[in-house]
C-alpha positions as CSV (number, residue, x, y, z in Angstrom):
1,M,118.4,80.4,83.5
2,Y,114.9,81.5,82.3
3,T,111.9,79.9,80.6
4,L,110.2,81.4,77.8
5,G,106.9,80.0,77.0
6,I,105.0,80.6,73.6
7,S,101.3,79.9,73.0
8,A,100.2,78.0,69.6
9,L,100.9,80.4,66.8
10,T,97.5,79.9,64.8
11,H,95.5,82.8,66.8
12,D,95.7,85.1,69.9
13,T,99.2,84.7,70.4
14,A,101.4,85.2,73.6
15,A,104.3,84.9,75.4
16,A,105.3,84.3,79.2
17,L,108.8,84.2,80.9
18,L,109.6,82.2,84.2
19,S,112.1,83.0,86.4
20,P,115.2,80.3,87.4
21,S,112.7,79.5,90.2
22,G,109.8,79.2,88.3
23,E,107.9,82.3,89.3
24,V,106.0,84.3,86.4
25,I,108.0,87.6,85.6
26,A,106.1,88.5,82.8
27,A,103.3,87.3,80.3
28,F,101.4,89.5,77.2
29,E,99.5,89.3,74.3
30,E,100.9,90.1,70.8
31,S,97.6,91.4,69.5
32,K,97.4,94.2,72.5
33,L,101.0,95.5,71.6
34,L,100.0,95.7,68.0
35,R,96.7,97.2,68.4
36,Q,94.7,94.9,67.1
37,R,92.0,92.3,67.6
38,E,93.6,89.2,66.6
39,S,97.3,88.0,65.9
40,T,98.8,85.2,64.4
41,G,102.5,83.7,64.2
42,I,105.6,84.5,66.2
43,P,104.4,86.9,68.9
44,R,107.8,89.0,68.5
45,N,106.5,92.0,70.4
46,A,105.4,90.0,73.2
47,I,108.6,88.0,73.7
48,Q,110.7,91.1,73.6
49,F,108.7,92.7,76.3
50,C,109.2,89.3,78.5
51,L,112.9,89.6,77.7
52,Q,113.1,93.5,78.5
53,Q,111.1,92.6,81.7
54,A,113.6,90.5,82.9
55,G,116.8,92.4,81.6
56,I,117.8,89.4,79.6
57,G,118.4,88.2,75.9
58,W,117.9,85.1,74.2
59,Q,121.2,83.6,75.3
60,E,120.1,83.6,78.9
61,L,117.0,81.2,77.9
62,A,117.2,77.5,79.4
63,G,114.8,76.6,76.9
64,V,111.8,77.7,74.5
65,A,108.7,76.1,74.7
66,V,105.5,76.4,71.9
67,A,102.1,75.0,72.8
68,W,102.0,73.4,69.5
69,R,103.5,70.3,67.7
70,P,103.1,70.9,64.1
71,L,103.8,67.5,62.5
72,R,101.5,65.7,65.1
73,A,98.9,68.4,64.6
74,W,98.9,67.5,61.0
75,M,98.9,64.3,61.4
76,R,95.9,64.1,63.3
77,Q,93.6,66.5,61.3
78,A,95.0,65.3,57.8
79,W,93.9,61.5,59.2
80,F,90.4,63.2,60.0
81,R,90.0,64.6,56.7
82,C,90.9,61.2,55.1
83,K,88.2,59.6,56.8
84,T,85.8,61.9,55.6
85,L,87.1,61.8,52.0
86,P,84.6,59.3,50.8
87,L,81.6,61.5,52.5
88,A,83.1,64.9,50.8
89,P,85.8,64.3,48.5
90,L,85.9,67.9,46.9
91,A,85.9,69.6,50.7
92,S,88.2,67.1,52.1
93,G,90.6,67.6,49.3
94,Y,90.3,71.5,50.0
95,Y,91.0,71.1,53.9
96,Q,94.0,68.6,53.0
97,A,95.6,71.2,50.9
98,R,95.0,73.9,53.5
99,L,96.7,71.6,56.2
100,L,99.5,71.2,54.2
101,G,100.0,75.1,53.7
102,E,99.5,75.4,57.5
103,L,102.2,72.8,58.2
104,G,104.6,74.5,56.1
105,R,104.1,77.9,58.1
106,E,104.3,76.1,61.4
107,L,107.4,74.5,60.5
108,N,109.0,77.7,59.1
109,N,108.0,79.5,62.5
110,F,109.9,77.3,64.4
111,R,112.9,77.2,62.1
112,I,112.9,81.2,62.9
113,L,112.4,80.8,66.5
114,R,115.5,78.4,66.7
115,L,117.8,81.2,64.6
116,L,116.3,83.9,67.3
117,A,117.5,81.6,70.1
118,G,120.6,81.0,68.5
119,H,119.9,77.5,67.6
120,G,119.2,76.8,71.1
121,P,116.5,74.5,72.4
122,V,113.0,75.5,70.9
123,A,110.6,72.6,71.8
124,G,106.9,71.9,70.9
125,V,104.6,70.4,73.9
126,D,101.0,69.2,73.4
127,H,98.4,71.7,73.3
128,Q,96.0,70.5,75.3
129,L,98.4,69.4,77.8
130,A,99.8,73.1,77.7
131,H,96.1,74.2,78.6
132,A,96.0,71.6,81.4
133,A,99.5,73.3,82.8
134,S,98.1,76.6,82.5
135,A,95.1,75.8,85.0
136,F,97.0,73.5,87.4
137,F,100.3,75.3,88.0
138,A,98.3,78.4,88.5
139,S,96.0,76.9,91.1
140,P,96.5,76.5,94.8
141,F,96.0,72.9,94.7
142,E,98.7,69.9,95.1
143,R,96.2,67.4,93.3
144,A,93.4,68.0,91.1
145,T,91.2,66.7,88.3
146,V,92.3,68.6,85.2
147,L,89.6,69.5,82.2
148,T,90.4,71.6,79.3
149,L,87.9,72.4,76.4
150,D,88.6,74.4,73.2
151,E,87.5,74.5,69.7
152,Q,89.4,72.5,67.5
153,G,93.2,72.5,69.0
154,D,95.4,70.4,67.3
155,G,93.4,67.8,66.2
156,F,92.1,67.0,70.0
157,T,89.5,69.3,71.4
158,G,89.6,68.7,75.1
159,M,91.6,66.4,77.8
160,I,91.1,65.0,81.2
161,A,94.2,64.8,83.3
162,V,95.4,64.5,87.0
163,G,97.8,67.0,88.2
164,E,99.9,66.2,91.2
165,A,102.8,68.3,92.6
166,T,105.0,69.1,89.6
167,R,103.4,66.7,87.0
168,I,100.4,66.4,84.7
169,R,99.1,63.0,83.7
170,P,96.8,62.7,80.9
171,L,94.0,60.3,81.3
172,R,91.9,60.8,78.0
173,R,91.4,62.9,75.2
174,I,88.4,64.2,73.1
175,A,89.2,64.3,69.4
176,F,87.8,66.7,66.7
177,P,85.1,67.1,65.7
178,H,83.5,66.1,69.0
179,S,83.8,69.7,70.4
180,P,81.1,71.8,72.3
181,A,83.1,74.9,71.9
182,W,83.2,74.6,68.0
183,V,79.4,74.0,68.0
184,Y,79.4,77.2,70.2
185,T,81.3,79.2,67.6
186,M,79.2,78.1,64.9
187,V,76.0,79.4,66.7
188,T,77.7,82.7,67.5
189,D,78.0,82.9,63.7
190,L,74.7,82.0,63.2
191,L,73.3,84.7,65.4
192,G,75.2,87.3,63.4
193,F,78.2,87.4,65.6
194,T,81.8,87.4,64.6
195,R,82.9,83.6,65.1
196,R,86.1,83.3,67.3
197,R,85.6,86.8,68.8
198,D,82.1,87.1,69.9
199,E,81.4,84.1,71.7
200,H,81.1,86.3,75.0
201,K,77.9,88.0,73.2
202,T,76.4,84.7,72.9
203,Q,76.7,83.6,76.5
204,W,75.1,87.1,77.6
205,L,72.4,86.9,74.9
206,A,71.5,83.5,76.4
207,L,70.4,84.9,79.5
208,Q,67.8,87.0,78.0
209,G,65.9,84.1,76.3
210,E,64.0,80.8,77.2
211,P,65.9,77.4,76.2
212,H,63.1,76.6,73.9
213,Y,65.3,74.4,71.5
214,R,67.3,72.7,74.7
215,D,66.5,69.4,73.7
216,V,67.9,69.7,69.9
217,F,71.1,70.8,71.4
218,L,71.4,67.8,73.8
219,Q,70.8,65.7,71.0
220,L,73.1,67.5,68.6
221,L,76.1,67.7,71.3
222,G,75.7,63.8,72.2
223,A,74.8,64.4,75.8
224,R,74.1,60.7,76.4
225,R,77.3,60.0,76.7
226,P,78.8,62.7,79.0
227,D,81.9,60.7,79.9
228,A,82.6,61.0,76.0
229,P,80.9,63.5,74.2
230,R,80.0,62.7,70.6
231,L,78.4,64.9,68.4
232,N,75.3,63.4,66.6
233,R,76.3,63.3,62.8
234,R,72.8,63.8,61.9
235,Y,72.7,67.3,62.5
236,F,76.0,68.0,60.5
237,R,76.9,68.2,57.0
238,R,78.6,65.1,55.2
239,G,82.2,65.3,56.5
240,F,81.9,68.2,58.8
241,T,82.5,70.7,56.1
242,Q,81.7,74.4,55.4
243,R,81.7,77.2,57.4
244,M,78.2,76.6,58.7
245,A,78.6,72.7,59.5
246,F,75.0,72.3,60.4
247,S,72.7,69.9,58.4
248,P,69.5,70.8,57.1
249,A,68.0,68.9,59.7
250,A,69.7,70.9,62.4
251,L,68.5,74.2,60.9
252,A,64.9,72.8,60.4
253,A,64.8,71.9,64.4
254,L,65.8,75.2,65.0
255,D,63.0,76.8,63.0
256,L,65.2,78.3,60.6
257,D,65.3,77.9,56.8
258,P,67.9,75.5,55.8
259,K,68.6,77.2,52.2
260,A,68.9,80.9,54.0
261,P,69.0,80.3,57.8
262,R,68.0,83.9,59.2
263,L,66.7,84.6,62.6
264,R,63.1,85.6,62.7
265,D,63.5,88.4,65.5
266,A,65.4,89.0,68.4
267,T,63.2,86.5,70.6
268,H,64.2,83.8,68.2
269,G,68.1,84.3,68.5
270,S,67.9,84.5,72.5
271,R,66.2,81.4,72.4
272,I,69.0,79.7,70.3
273,A,71.5,81.2,72.4
274,A,69.5,80.2,75.6
275,S,69.0,76.6,74.3
276,L,73.0,76.3,73.4
277,Q,74.1,77.5,76.9
278,H,71.8,75.3,78.7
279,A,72.7,72.3,76.7
280,C,76.4,73.1,76.9
281,S,76.3,73.6,80.8
282,E,74.3,70.3,81.2
283,L,77.1,68.6,79.2
284,V,80.1,69.9,80.9
285,L,78.8,69.5,84.2
286,A,78.3,65.6,83.6
287,L,81.7,65.5,81.8
288,A,83.4,67.3,85.0
289,E,81.4,64.7,87.5
290,A,82.4,61.7,85.3
291,A,86.1,63.2,85.3
292,C,86.1,63.6,89.2
293,R,84.7,60.1,89.6
294,Q,87.3,58.8,87.7
295,T,90.2,60.4,89.4
296,G,88.5,60.4,92.8
297,I,89.7,63.9,93.1
298,R,87.1,66.6,93.8
299,Q,89.2,69.7,93.1
300,L,88.8,70.6,89.6
301,C,91.0,73.0,87.4
302,L,89.8,74.4,83.9
303,A,91.2,75.7,80.9
304,G,90.4,76.3,77.3
305,G,88.4,78.9,75.2
306,L,84.9,77.2,76.3
307,F,85.8,78.1,80.0
308,L,85.9,81.8,79.3
309,N,82.4,81.4,79.6
310,S,81.3,82.9,83.0
311,P,77.7,81.6,83.1
312,L,79.0,78.0,82.5
313,V,81.9,78.1,85.2
314,A,79.1,79.7,87.9
315,D,76.9,76.5,87.1
316,L,80.1,74.2,87.4
317,Q,81.0,76.1,90.9
318,E,77.5,75.7,92.3
319,R,77.3,72.3,91.5
320,F,80.4,71.2,93.0
321,G,79.2,73.1,96.1
322,A,82.1,73.9,98.6
323,E,84.6,71.8,96.9
324,P,86.8,74.3,94.9
325,V,87.0,75.1,91.4
326,F,89.8,77.0,89.7
327,V,89.5,78.5,86.2
328,Q,92.7,79.7,84.6
329,P,92.0,83.4,84.0
330,A,93.6,83.7,80.5
331,A,91.8,80.0,79.6
332,G,91.9,81.0,75.9
333,N,95.0,80.3,73.5
334,E,97.0,83.0,75.2
335,G,97.0,81.1,78.7
336,T,99.1,78.4,76.7
337,A,102.1,80.2,76.8
338,L,102.0,80.0,80.4
339,G,101.4,76.2,80.2
340,A,104.1,75.6,78.0
341,A,106.6,77.3,80.1
342,W,105.5,75.5,83.3
343,L,105.6,72.2,81.3
344,H,109.5,72.9,80.4
345,F,110.1,74.1,83.5
346,Y,109.1,71.0,85.5
347,S,110.2,68.5,82.7
348,S,113.5,67.7,84.6
349,G,111.1,66.0,87.5
350,T,113.4,67.6,90.3
351,R,112.1,70.9,90.8
352,S,109.8,72.0,93.4
353,R,106.4,73.7,92.9
354,A,106.9,77.4,92.4
355,P,104.2,79.9,93.7
356,A,101.3,80.6,91.7
357,P,101.0,84.1,90.4
358,A,98.9,86.3,92.9
359,S,97.8,88.9,90.3
360,M,97.3,88.8,86.5
361,A,99.2,92.3,86.2
362,L,101.9,90.7,84.3
363,G,102.2,92.9,81.0
364,P,103.8,96.3,80.7
365,E,103.8,99.4,83.0
366,F,105.1,103.0,82.3
367,T,106.7,105.6,84.1
368,D,105.5,109.2,85.0
369,E,108.3,110.6,82.8
370,A,107.0,108.3,79.7
371,A,103.5,109.6,80.6
372,K,104.3,113.2,80.6
373,R,106.1,113.0,77.3
374,V,103.1,112.0,75.8
375,L,101.1,114.5,77.5
376,D,103.3,117.3,76.4
377,N,103.7,116.0,73.0
378,C,99.7,115.8,72.8
379,K,99.6,119.5,74.3
380,A,97.1,118.2,76.9
381,R,96.2,120.1,79.8
382,Y,96.8,118.1,83.0
383,R,97.2,118.3,86.7
384,W,100.0,116.5,88.7
385,L,99.0,114.4,91.7
386,G,101.8,114.4,94.0
387,T,100.7,111.9,96.7
388,E,98.6,108.9,96.7
389,A,96.1,110.3,98.8
390,E,95.4,113.3,96.6
391,K,94.9,111.0,93.6
392,L,92.4,109.0,95.4
393,E,90.7,112.2,96.8
394,Q,90.4,113.5,93.2
395,T,89.2,110.2,91.8
396,I,86.6,109.7,94.4
397,R,85.6,113.3,93.8
398,L,84.8,112.6,90.0
399,L,83.3,109.2,90.9
400,Q,80.5,111.1,93.1
401,A,80.0,113.6,90.7
402,G,78.8,111.0,88.3
403,K,81.7,111.0,86.0
404,I,83.3,108.1,84.0
405,V,87.1,107.8,84.9
406,A,89.4,106.1,83.0
407,W,92.0,104.2,85.4
408,C,95.3,103.5,84.1
409,Q,97.5,102.3,86.8
410,G,100.8,100.0,87.0
411,R,100.9,97.2,84.9
412,A,98.5,95.8,82.4
413,E,96.3,92.8,82.6
414,F,97.3,89.5,81.1
415,G,94.0,87.9,79.5
416,P,90.7,89.2,78.3
417,R,89.6,91.1,81.6
418,A,90.2,94.6,82.9
419,L,90.8,94.1,86.8
420,G,91.7,97.5,87.9
421,H,94.8,98.4,86.2
422,R,93.3,99.5,82.6
423,S,89.6,100.0,83.6
424,L,86.7,102.2,83.1
425,L,85.2,103.2,86.6
426,A,82.0,104.7,87.6
427,S,79.5,104.9,90.6
428,P,76.8,102.3,90.3
429,W,74.5,105.1,91.8
430,A,75.4,107.9,88.8
431,P,72.2,108.3,86.8
432,Y,72.4,106.8,83.2
433,V,75.6,105.1,84.0
434,K,74.9,102.2,81.7
435,E,73.4,104.4,78.9
436,N,76.5,106.6,79.0
437,L,78.9,103.7,79.1
438,N,77.1,101.9,76.1
439,E,76.3,104.8,73.9
440,Y,79.2,107.2,74.2
441,I,82.3,104.8,75.2
442,K,81.8,101.2,74.7
443,H,79.1,101.1,71.6
444,R,78.1,97.7,72.5
445,E,74.6,95.7,73.0
446,G,72.5,96.6,75.8
447,F,72.3,93.1,76.9
448,R,75.9,92.7,77.9
449,P,76.4,93.4,81.6
450,F,79.0,95.4,83.3
451,A,81.1,94.0,86.3
452,L,80.9,95.6,89.9
453,S,84.4,95.7,91.7
454,V,84.3,95.2,95.5
455,P,87.0,94.8,98.3
456,A,87.2,91.2,99.3
457,E,86.5,92.0,103.0
458,A,83.0,93.6,101.8
459,A,82.3,91.0,99.4
460,D,80.0,88.5,101.7
461,R,77.9,91.2,102.7
462,Y,76.6,92.2,99.5
463,F,77.0,88.9,97.5
464,T,77.1,85.1,97.7
465,S,79.5,83.7,95.5
466,P,80.1,79.7,94.7
467,G,83.9,80.3,94.7
468,P,86.6,83.1,94.9
469,N,86.2,85.3,92.3
470,P,89.4,87.5,91.9
471,W,89.5,87.5,88.0
472,L,86.1,87.8,86.6
473,T,85.8,83.9,85.9
474,T,82.4,83.5,87.4
475,L,79.2,85.1,88.4
476,A,78.0,85.9,92.2
477,R,74.4,86.4,93.3
478,I,73.1,89.6,95.1
479,R,71.9,89.1,98.7
480,P,68.1,90.1,99.0
481,P,68.5,93.4,100.8
482,H,70.5,94.8,98.1
483,R,68.8,93.8,95.1
484,E,66.7,96.9,94.5
485,R,69.7,99.0,95.0
486,L,71.7,97.0,92.3
487,Q,69.0,96.6,90.2
488,A,70.7,98.0,87.1
489,F,73.4,95.6,87.0
490,T,71.5,92.3,88.0
491,L,71.4,89.5,85.6
492,P,68.4,86.9,85.4
493,G,68.4,84.6,88.9
494,D,69.9,87.7,90.9
495,R,73.3,87.1,89.4
496,V,75.9,89.5,88.7
497,R,79.3,89.8,87.3
498,L,81.6,90.3,90.3
499,H,85.3,91.2,90.7
500,V,86.5,90.6,94.0
501,V,89.5,92.5,94.9
502,G,92.2,91.4,97.3
503,R,94.5,94.0,99.3
504,A,97.7,92.0,97.9
505,A,96.6,91.6,94.4
506,N,95.9,95.3,93.8
507,P,96.6,97.2,96.7
508,L,95.9,101.1,95.0
509,F,92.5,99.8,93.6
510,H,91.5,98.2,96.7
511,R,91.8,101.4,98.7
512,L,90.1,103.3,96.1
513,L,87.2,101.1,96.6
514,Q,87.6,101.2,100.3
515,Q,87.5,105.1,100.5
516,F,84.8,105.3,97.7
517,G,82.5,103.2,100.2
518,E,83.3,105.8,103.1
519,Q,81.3,108.3,101.0
520,A,78.7,106.1,98.9
521,P,76.3,103.5,99.8
522,A,78.4,100.8,99.3
523,P,82.2,99.9,98.5
524,L,81.3,99.1,94.7
525,L,82.4,100.6,91.4
526,V,81.5,99.9,87.9
527,N,84.4,98.2,86.1
528,T,84.7,97.6,82.3
529,S,87.8,97.6,80.0
530,F,89.4,100.7,79.2
531,N,89.5,100.6,75.2
532,L,87.7,101.7,72.2
533,F,85.2,100.0,70.4
534,G,87.1,97.4,68.0
535,E,90.4,97.6,69.8
536,P,92.3,95.6,72.6
537,L,92.7,96.9,76.1
538,V,95.0,99.9,76.3
539,V,98.6,99.3,77.2
540,T,100.8,102.5,76.9
541,P,100.0,106.0,78.0
542,R,99.6,106.9,74.1
543,D,97.1,104.2,74.2
544,A,95.3,105.7,77.0
545,V,95.3,109.2,75.6
546,R,94.1,108.4,72.2
547,S,91.2,106.5,73.8
548,F,90.5,109.1,76.5
549,F,90.2,112.0,73.5
550,C,88.4,109.8,71.3
551,S,85.4,108.3,73.6
552,G,83.1,109.8,76.0
553,V,85.3,109.3,79.1
554,D,85.4,112.2,81.3
555,A,88.5,111.9,83.4
556,L,91.8,109.8,82.8
557,V,94.0,109.0,85.8
558,L,97.2,108.2,84.0
559,G,99.8,107.1,86.7
560,N,100.1,110.4,88.7
561,F,98.6,112.9,86.3
562,L,94.8,113.8,86.1
563,L,93.1,114.8,82.5
564,T,89.7,116.1,82.5
565,K,87.3,117.3,79.7
566,D,86.0,120.4,81.7
């Protein structure tokens, strides 16, 4: 019997399916299938995809696990608002009413899931425990310290736990509002970005500035207690209310007008971002060290939205030295679908540990017949590439000519990053490659870096990395002899976004890199996600063709079909 895991139904919903032996068959986000940036509620399309991938129906499920417990979450959140009632009665009343509405929706969603499952078992699991499971059971460790940190969760914003074989034992939980991720979200809003969506922009902007306000954020985050972070109430509004919960004292300390907090200029914004990034890194480093001392285990597993922050993860890996640190590639809410499934699967206590996924290509794939139907319907001109050798040869020819190539092969990636299945590729040595990607395709800020993909066998020749990096979860450093050659993709401190491609994880992309390197200065390609501005990663041939014709991409390799704009 199979196990279906569903993420918390509040945002970024996803589903994951385990085989009877515990191996991951499929996992995918609802938003990518809906072609939207956000999704809430039951991920019906993602569930349908998972079941179709295994060729089963609801009746063949041993259980359905959801990474949320509505009643317990409501009780924790409502109790917090009760405690703030004397400080902010009107706001607390508003939050209590909203929480009741959310509880009604969540309970109704569980009722619908039970109907879909034929009144079969639908169980809620602890949200932070699902985050912890998503990291530990995907890691190579038999024993590990597990740390989770996200924005608000289900009333708990983090957890320290111990993972052993097929069990996870919670040691300590961090309650809302004591959440560095929540502060990060508010600062993202303060900088003019979209909260809960553009936090990655804040992390990259941070690399452009000086940490002028670092001490302010250290005081605000309560960094004096690294083993139990507690926000300093002086820097927040009474009752932790309103969209921007910073107090006038906090805004004044950041050189902002408390009545109209607007940035003076771009330098001011980069200083605030850099200060927050430095303070968060110091706090999380101290918290991780304290957790490892408590458990006596140096292997560390990380999950939760805060650990989508690559510079933060790189700082952690450098601090822990040679000791391994594993980050769940889908560290956000979508990853809790995997965690919920694993928790349910191992709940009997009698199962042996299943192998961790070797690849994040867990989403839908397409056939050449499906791609041809789309191309013929669009009346697009295309070329059939009859062999793999011809496909690689034509792709390399385009890359050598300085073209930007959309590479759409195999199953789509689960998680927020493109890993060589739904990627835009370009030669790092093509003229104006960054400008062309930013201006004509991605339409994004110039301070956001592009990743470089490299075969695993060649990575040490050009880069030093504090840990393995097959999923773009951390940063590496460029070795001195290659700094000038790769200067356009270098971040402060000689850091670079690096995607290390293993032969087993993505054999076709691995061969493309190797063969490109035979005709180029190095086996490196610029790799960024294949999507239009404001849209999720492409999934189907229709998504790919539409994105190709609506952007400045020069060529599309769609399965065994080649489209160009010549």
